[in-house]
C-alpha positions as protocol buffer text, in pm:
chain_id: "A"
residue {
  index: 1
  type: MET
  ca { x: -525 y: -2568 z: 810 }
}
residue {
  index: 2
  type: PRO
  ca { x: -319 y: -2340 z: 1038 }
}
residue {
  index: 3
  type: ALA
  ca { x: -517 y: -2208 z: 1333 }
}
residue {
  index: 4
  type: ARG
  ca { x: -437 y: -1845 z: 1246 }
}
residue {
  index: 5
  type: LEU
  ca { x: -572 y: -1887 z: 894 }
}
residue {
  index: 6
  type: LYS
  ca { x: -893 y: -2038 z: 1033 }
}
residue {
  index: 7
  type: THR
  ca { x: -927 y: -1744 z: 1271 }
}
residue {
  index: 8
  type: TYR
  ca { x: -866 y: -1484 z: 999 }
}
residue {
  index: 9
  type: ARG
  ca { x: -1114 y: -1653 z: 767 }
}
residue {
  index: 10
  type: ALA
  ca { x: -1376 y: -1643 z: 1042 }
}
residue {
  index: 11
  type: VAL
  ca { x: -1301 y: -1275 z: 1109 }
}
residue {
  index: 12
  type: ALA
  ca { x: -1318 y: -1194 z: 738 }
}
residue {
  index: 13
  type: HIS
  ca { x: -1654 y: -1373 z: 708 }
}
residue {
  index: 14
  type: LEU
  ca { x: -1796 y: -1183 z: 1006 }
}
residue {
  index: 15
  type: LEU
  ca { x: -1669 y: -847 z: 878 }
}
residue {
  index: 16
  type: SER
  ca { x: -1815 y: -916 z: 533 }
}
residue {
  index: 17
  type: ALA
  ca { x: -2152 y: -985 z: 692 }
}
residue {
  index: 18
  type: LEU
  ca { x: -2133 y: -660 z: 889 }
}
residue {
  index: 19
  type: ASP
  ca { x: -2023 y: -471 z: 576 }
}
residue {
  index: 20
  type: ALA
  ca { x: -2328 y: -608 z: 391 }
}
residue {
  index: 21
  type: LEU
  ca { x: -2548 y: -463 z: 665 }
}
residue {
  index: 22
  type: GLY
  ca { x: -2380 y: -124 z: 628 }
}
residue {
  index: 23
  type: TRP
  ca { x: -2186 y: -155 z: 953 }
}
residue {
  index: 24
  type: ARG
  ca { x: -1826 y: -107 z: 845 }
}
residue {
  index: 25
  type: VAL
  ca { x: -1580 y: -183 z: 1122 }
}
residue {
  index: 26
  type: GLY
  ca { x: -1242 y: -15 z: 1085 }
}
residue {
  index: 27
  type: TYR
  ca { x: -984 y: 201 z: 1255 }
}
residue {
  index: 28
  type: ARG
  ca { x: -1108 y: 552 z: 1323 }
}
residue {
  index: 29
  type: TYR
  ca { x: -766 y: 705 z: 1370 }
}
residue {
  index: 30
  type: GLY
  ca { x: -692 y: 1025 z: 1181 }
}
residue {
  index: 31
  type: ASP
  ca { x: -437 y: 867 z: 947 }
}
residue {
  index: 32
  type: ARG
  ca { x: -690 y: 606 z: 832 }
}
residue {
  index: 33
  type: GLN
  ca { x: -963 y: 869 z: 795 }
}
residue {
  index: 34
  type: LEU
  ca { x: -734 y: 1076 z: 573 }
}
residue {
  index: 35
  type: LEU
  ca { x: -634 y: 772 z: 370 }
}
residue {
  index: 36
  type: GLU
  ca { x: -988 y: 641 z: 327 }
}
residue {
  index: 37
  type: GLY
  ca { x: -1168 y: 973 z: 297 }
}
residue {
  index: 38
  type: VAL
  ca { x: -931 y: 1169 z: 75 }
}
residue {
  index: 39
  type: ILE
  ca { x: -622 y: 991 z: -56 }
}
residue {
  index: 40
  type: LEU
  ca { x: -760 y: 662 z: -185 }
}
residue {
  index: 41
  type: PRO
  ca { x: -1064 y: 816 z: -360 }
}
residue {
  index: 42
  type: SER
  ca { x: -840 y: 1077 z: -524 }
}
residue {
  index: 43
  type: LEU
  ca { x: -587 y: 816 z: -631 }
}
residue {
  index: 44
  type: ALA
  ca { x: -867 y: 597 z: -769 }
}
residue {
  index: 45
  type: ALA
  ca { x: -991 y: 886 z: -982 }
}
residue {
  index: 46
  type: GLY
  ca { x: -639 y: 941 z: -1113 }
}
residue {
  index: 47
  type: VAL
  ca { x: -556 y: 582 z: -1209 }
}
residue {
  index: 48
  type: GLY
  ca { x: -894 y: 512 z: -1367 }
}
residue {
  index: 49
  type: ALA
  ca { x: -887 y: 166 z: -1524 }
}
residue {
  index: 50
  type: GLY
  ca { x: -519 y: 105 z: -1446 }
}
residue {
  index: 51
  type: HIS
  ca { x: -357 y: -166 z: -1233 }
}
residue {
  index: 52
  type: VAL
  ca { x: -317 y: -92 z: -860 }
}
residue {
  index: 53
  type: LEU
  ca { x: -115 y: -294 z: -609 }
}
residue {
  index: 54
  type: LEU
  ca { x: -193 y: -277 z: -237 }
}
residue {
  index: 55
  type: VAL
  ca { x: 100 y: -403 z: -28 }
}
residue {
  index: 56
  type: GLY
  ca { x: 12 y: -536 z: 318 }
}
residue {
  index: 57
  type: CYS
  ca { x: -324 y: -681 z: 423 }
}
residue {
  index: 58
  type: ALA
  ca { x: -513 y: -669 z: 751 }
}
residue {
  index: 59
  type: TRP
  ca { x: -873 y: -681 z: 869 }
}
residue {
  index: 60
  type: TYR
  ca { x: -904 y: -303 z: 839 }
}
residue {
  index: 61
  type: THR
  ca { x: -779 y: -298 z: 476 }
}
residue {
  index: 62
  type: ARG
  ca { x: -1017 y: -569 z: 353 }
}
residue {
  index: 63
  type: ASP
  ca { x: -1235 y: -327 z: 155 }
}
residue {
  index: 64
  type: TYR
  ca { x: -959 y: -106 z: 13 }
}
residue {
  index: 65
  type: PRO
  ca { x: -985 y: -270 z: -332 }
}
residue {
  index: 66
  type: GLU
  ca { x: -1343 y: -140 z: -346 }
}
residue {
  index: 67
  type: PHE
  ca { x: -1215 y: 218 z: -366 }
}
residue {
  index: 68
  type: PHE
  ca { x: -1084 y: 135 z: -714 }
}
residue {
  index: 69
  type: THR
  ca { x: -1409 y: 54 z: -890 }
}
residue {
  index: 70
  type: ARG
  ca { x: -1266 y: 87 z: -1242 }
}
residue {
  index: 71
  type: ALA
  ca { x: -915 y: -43 z: -1180 }
}
residue {
  index: 72
  type: ARG
  ca { x: -763 y: -387 z: -1176 }
}
residue {
  index: 73
  type: VAL
  ca { x: -651 y: -436 z: -814 }
}
residue {
  index: 74
  type: SER
  ca { x: -395 y: -682 z: -678 }
}
residue {
  index: 75
  type: THR
  ca { x: -302 y: -729 z: -313 }
}
residue {
  index: 76
  type: LEU
  ca { x: 20 y: -868 z: -168 }
}
residue {
  index: 77
  type: ASP
  ca { x: 123 y: -987 z: 177 }
}
residue {
  index: 78
  type: VAL
  ca { x: 407 y: -1209 z: 291 }
}
residue {
  index: 79
  type: ASP
  ca { x: 189 y: -1382 z: 552 }
}
residue {
  index: 80
  type: PRO
  ca { x: -32 y: -1656 z: 400 }
}
residue {
  index: 81
  type: ALA
  ca { x: -272 y: -1627 z: 694 }
}
residue {
  index: 82
  type: LYS
  ca { x: -359 y: -1271 z: 584 }
}
residue {
  index: 83
  type: SER
  ca { x: -500 y: -1398 z: 251 }
}
residue {
  index: 84
  type: PRO
  ca { x: -864 y: -1372 z: 366 }
}
residue {
  index: 85
  type: PHE
  ca { x: -815 y: -994 z: 388 }
}
residue {
  index: 86
  type: GLY
  ca { x: -667 y: -970 z: 38 }
}
residue {
  index: 87
  type: GLY
  ca { x: -847 y: -896 z: -285 }
}
residue {
  index: 88
  type: ARG
  ca { x: -961 y: -1133 z: -558 }
}
residue {
  index: 89
  type: ARG
  ca { x: -613 y: -1111 z: -714 }
}
residue {
  index: 90
  type: HIS
  ca { x: -397 y: -1184 z: -411 }
}
residue {
  index: 91
  type: VAL
  ca { x: -27 y: -1275 z: -408 }
}
residue {
  index: 92
  type: VAL
  ca { x: 147 y: -1433 z: -109 }
}
residue {
  index: 93
  type: ALA
  ca { x: 499 y: -1291 z: -135 }
}
residue {
  index: 94
  type: ASP
  ca { x: 745 y: -1046 z: 10 }
}
residue {
  index: 95
  type: MET
  ca { x: 764 y: -701 z: -150 }
}
residue {
  index: 96
  type: THR
  ca { x: 1121 y: -779 z: -252 }
}
residue {
  index: 97
  type: ALA
  ca { x: 976 y: -1040 z: -492 }
}
residue {
  index: 98
  type: LEU
  ca { x: 748 y: -802 z: -686 }
}
residue {
  index: 99
  type: GLU
  ca { x: 927 y: -862 z: -1015 }
}
residue {
  index: 100
  type: ARG
  ca { x: 848 y: -1233 z: -996 }
}
residue {
  index: 101
  type: HIS
  ca { x: 477 y: -1157 z: -997 }
}
residue {
  index: 102
  type: PHE
  ca { x: 437 y: -829 z: -1190 }
}
residue {
  index: 103
  type: ALA
  ca { x: 589 y: -735 z: -1522 }
}
residue {
  index: 104
  type: PRO
  ca { x: 806 y: -424 z: -1561 }
}
residue {
  index: 105
  type: ALA
  ca { x: 601 y: -106 z: -1615 }
}
residue {
  index: 106
  type: SER
  ca { x: 275 y: -293 z: -1547 }
}
residue {
  index: 107
  type: LEU
  ca { x: 149 y: -109 z: -1238 }
}
residue {
  index: 108
  type: ASP
  ca { x: -17 y: 232 z: -1233 }
}
residue {
  index: 109
  type: ALA
  ca { x: 6 y: 267 z: -855 }
}
residue {
  index: 110
  type: VAL
  ca { x: 168 y: 92 z: -559 }
}
residue {
  index: 111
  type: ILE
  ca { x: 31 y: 165 z: -212 }
}
residue {
  index: 112
  type: CYS
  ca { x: 272 y: 61 z: 63 }
}
residue {
  index: 113
  type: ASN
  ca { x: 131 y: 169 z: 398 }
}
residue {
  index: 114
  type: GLY
  ca { x: 247 y: 32 z: 733 }
}
residue {
  index: 115
  type: VAL
  ca { x: 508 y: -199 z: 580 }
}
residue {
  index: 116
  type: LEU
  ca { x: 833 y: -1 z: 596 }
}
residue {
  index: 117
  type: GLY
  ca { x: 963 y: -54 z: 948 }
}
residue {
  index: 118
  type: TRP
  ca { x: 686 y: -306 z: 1022 }
}
residue {
  index: 119
  type: GLY
  ca { x: 834 y: -621 z: 868 }
}
residue {
  index: 120
  type: LEU
  ca { x: 1027 y: -461 z: 584 }
}
residue {
  index: 121
  type: ASN
  ca { x: 1319 y: -369 z: 807 }
}
residue {
  index: 122
  type: ALA
  ca { x: 1658 y: -484 z: 674 }
}
residue {
  index: 123
  type: PRO
  ca { x: 1832 y: -216 z: 463 }
}
residue {
  index: 124
  type: ASP
  ca { x: 1908 y: -458 z: 177 }
}
residue {
  index: 125
  type: ASP
  ca { x: 1547 y: -578 z: 171 }
}
residue {
  index: 126
  type: ILE
  ca { x: 1419 y: -221 z: 172 }
}
residue {
  index: 127
  type: GLU
  ca { x: 1639 y: -132 z: -123 }
}
residue {
  index: 128
  type: ALA
  ca { x: 1531 y: -445 z: -311 }
}
residue {
  index: 129
  type: ALA
  ca { x: 1162 y: -383 z: -240 }
}
residue {
  index: 130
  type: PHE
  ca { x: 1156 y: -24 z: -362 }
}
residue {
  index: 131
  type: SER
  ca { x: 1382 y: -101 z: -656 }
}
residue {
  index: 132
  type: ALA
  ca { x: 1130 y: -366 z: -761 }
}
residue {
  index: 133
  type: ALA
  ca { x: 842 y: -124 z: -710 }
}
residue {
  index: 134
  type: ALA
  ca { x: 1014 y: 134 z: -930 }
}
residue {
  index: 135
  type: THR
  ca { x: 1072 y: -127 z: -1199 }
}
residue {
  index: 136
  type: CYS
  ca { x: 712 y: -251 z: -1192 }
}
residue {
  index: 137
  type: LEU
  ca { x: 560 y: 99 z: -1204 }
}
residue {
  index: 138
  type: ARG
  ca { x: 476 y: 231 z: -1548 }
}
residue {
  index: 139
  type: PRO
  ca { x: 621 y: 571 z: -1645 }
}
residue {
  index: 140
  type: GLY
  ca { x: 404 y: 825 z: -1465 }
}
residue {
  index: 141
  type: GLY
  ca { x: 296 y: 564 z: -1209 }
}
residue {
  index: 142
  type: HIS
  ca { x: 242 y: 650 z: -842 }
}
residue {
  index: 143
  type: LEU
  ca { x: 395 y: 520 z: -520 }
}
residue {
  index: 144
  type: LEU
  ca { x: 214 y: 609 z: -198 }
}
residue {
  index: 145
  type: LEU
  ca { x: 422 y: 536 z: 110 }
}
residue {
  index: 146
  type: GLY
  ca { x: 296 y: 539 z: 467 }
}
residue {
  index: 147
  type: TRP
  ca { x: 542 y: 495 z: 754 }
}
residue {
  index: 148
  type: ASN
  ca { x: 600 y: 590 z: 1118 }
}
residue {
  index: 149
  type: ASP
  ca { x: 872 y: 849 z: 1175 }
}
residue {
  index: 150
  type: ILE
  ca { x: 956 y: 733 z: 1530 }
}
residue {
  index: 151
  type: PRO
  ca { x: 1205 y: 475 z: 1660 }
}
residue {
  index: 152
  type: PRO
  ca { x: 1240 y: 189 z: 1596 }
}
residue {
  index: 153
  type: TYR
  ca { x: 1022 y: 212 z: 1283 }
}
residue {
  index: 154
  type: ASN
  ca { x: 1222 y: 489 z: 1116 }
}
residue {
  index: 155
  type: ALA
  ca { x: 1560 y: 314 z: 1126 }
}
residue {
  index: 156
  type: VAL
  ca { x: 1569 y: 339 z: 745 }
}
residue {
  index: 157
  type: PRO
  ca { x: 1369 y: 651 z: 650 }
}
residue {
  index: 158
  type: PRO
  ca { x: 1267 y: 709 z: 286 }
}
residue {
  index: 159
  type: GLU
  ca { x: 1537 y: 972 z: 233 }
}
residue {
  index: 160
  type: ALA
  ca { x: 1798 y: 703 z: 305 }
}
residue {
  index: 161
  type: VAL
  ca { x: 1656 y: 460 z: 46 }
}
residue {
  index: 162
  type: MET
  ca { x: 1865 y: 491 z: -268 }
}
residue {
  index: 163
  type: ALA
  ca { x: 1610 y: 299 z: -476 }
}
residue {
  index: 164
  type: LEU
  ca { x: 1359 y: 581 z: -428 }
}
residue {
  index: 165
  type: GLU
  ca { x: 1592 y: 812 z: -620 }
}
residue {
  index: 166
  type: ALA
  ca { x: 1450 y: 647 z: -934 }
}
residue {
  index: 167
  type: LEU
  ca { x: 1120 y: 821 z: -852 }
}
residue {
  index: 168
  type: HIS
  ca { x: 1034 y: 1189 z: -823 }
}
residue {
  index: 169
  type: PRO
  ca { x: 861 y: 1343 z: -519 }
}
residue {
  index: 170
  type: ASP
  ca { x: 496 y: 1405 z: -603 }
}
residue {
  index: 171
  type: THR
  ca { x: 191 y: 1555 z: -436 }
}
residue {
  index: 172
  type: ILE
  ca { x: -23 y: 1318 z: -233 }
}
residue {
  index: 173
  type: PRO
  ca { x: -351 y: 1249 z: -418 }
}
residue {
  index: 174
  type: GLY
  ca { x: -618 y: 1484 z: -286 }
}
residue {
  index: 175
  type: LEU
  ca { x: -364 y: 1706 z: -110 }
}
residue {
  index: 176
  type: ASP
  ca { x: -121 y: 1973 z: -228 }
}
residue {
  index: 177
  type: GLN
  ca { x: 191 y: 1849 z: -53 }
}
residue {
  index: 178
  type: HIS
  ca { x: 448 y: 1573 z: -95 }
}
residue {
  index: 179
  type: SER
  ca { x: 453 y: 1470 z: 271 }
}
residue {
  index: 180
  type: VAL
  ca { x: 206 y: 1497 z: 559 }
}
residue {
  index: 181
  type: ILE
  ca { x: 204 y: 1380 z: 922 }
}
residue {
  index: 182
  type: ALA
  ca { x: -139 y: 1221 z: 941 }
}
residue {
  index: 183
  type: LEU
  ca { x: -126 y: 1106 z: 1304 }
}
residue {
  index: 184
  type: GLU
  ca { x: 83 y: 1292 z: 1560 }
}
residue {
  index: 185
  type: ARG
  ca { x: 100 y: 1026 z: 1829 }
}
residue {
  index: 186
  type: ASN
  ca { x: 299 y: 785 z: 1613 }
}
residue {
  index: 187
  type: GLN
  ca { x: 421 y: 1036 z: 1352 }
}
residue {
  index: 188
  type: HIS
  ca { x: 251 y: 838 z: 1077 }
}
residue {
  index: 189
  type: CYS
  ca { x: 359 y: 1005 z: 757 }
}
residue {
  index: 190
  type: TYR
  ca { x: 228 y: 976 z: 401 }
}
residue {
  index: 191
  type: GLN
  ca { x: 460 y: 1056 z: 112 }
}
residue {
  index: 192
  type: ALA
  ca { x: 398 y: 1037 z: -261 }
}
residue {
  index: 193
  type: PHE
  ca { x: 634 y: 961 z: -547 }
}
residue {
  index: 194
  type: ARG
  ca { x: 595 y: 931 z: -923 }
}
residue {
  index: 195
  type: LYS
  ca { x: 798 y: 745 z: -1180 }
}
residue {
  index: 196
  type: PRO
  ca { x: 932 y: 984 z: -1442 }
}
residue {
  index: 197
  type: GLU
  ca { x: 765 y: 979 z: -1783 }
}
residue {
  index: 198
  type: THR
  ca { x: 963 y: 818 z: -2061 }
}
residue {
  index: 199
  type: LYS
  ca { x: 1138 y: 1075 z: -2278 }
}
residue {
  index: 200
  type: SER
  ca { x: 1014 y: 1069 z: -2637 }
}
């Protein structure tokens, strides 16, 4: 077993034990507080019993599936060593490969926070990833995007991603705006999009 996977499993076990005691360890930065305190609960209320995909796993996202108590939740990360921080339905894959793992129009929400510019960097890969996300979202489905609007992480900003033109700008769950800078020091921005409803 790779050493990093052993380490992450040990960390996940320790954090689960602390969680069980009511001692949640996480980032206390403003962007995470907004995400965890407002956006995720509001999104969970909106998707109800739908299917939610969380892209990108880390020790501080380990309990994000628990926000969606009624939904079916899947997690995805390209790094196999991050699997201990994924949910019960976890996929080891790159975001560009979404269509190999999720059927078209099968997802009610995709949350992609801290991935664009942090591993998903090449323009062609970015286009492929968000094209796949748009395909896998059901009509009316949500995409929540979190990214840092500072170099070098903003080399391909959302407005330059042609694949996102398949989605409409939407208000961030729990807020009344499409885009918000949630943490000034790294210009961490949340933006929301929605797949257009099918015309009858």
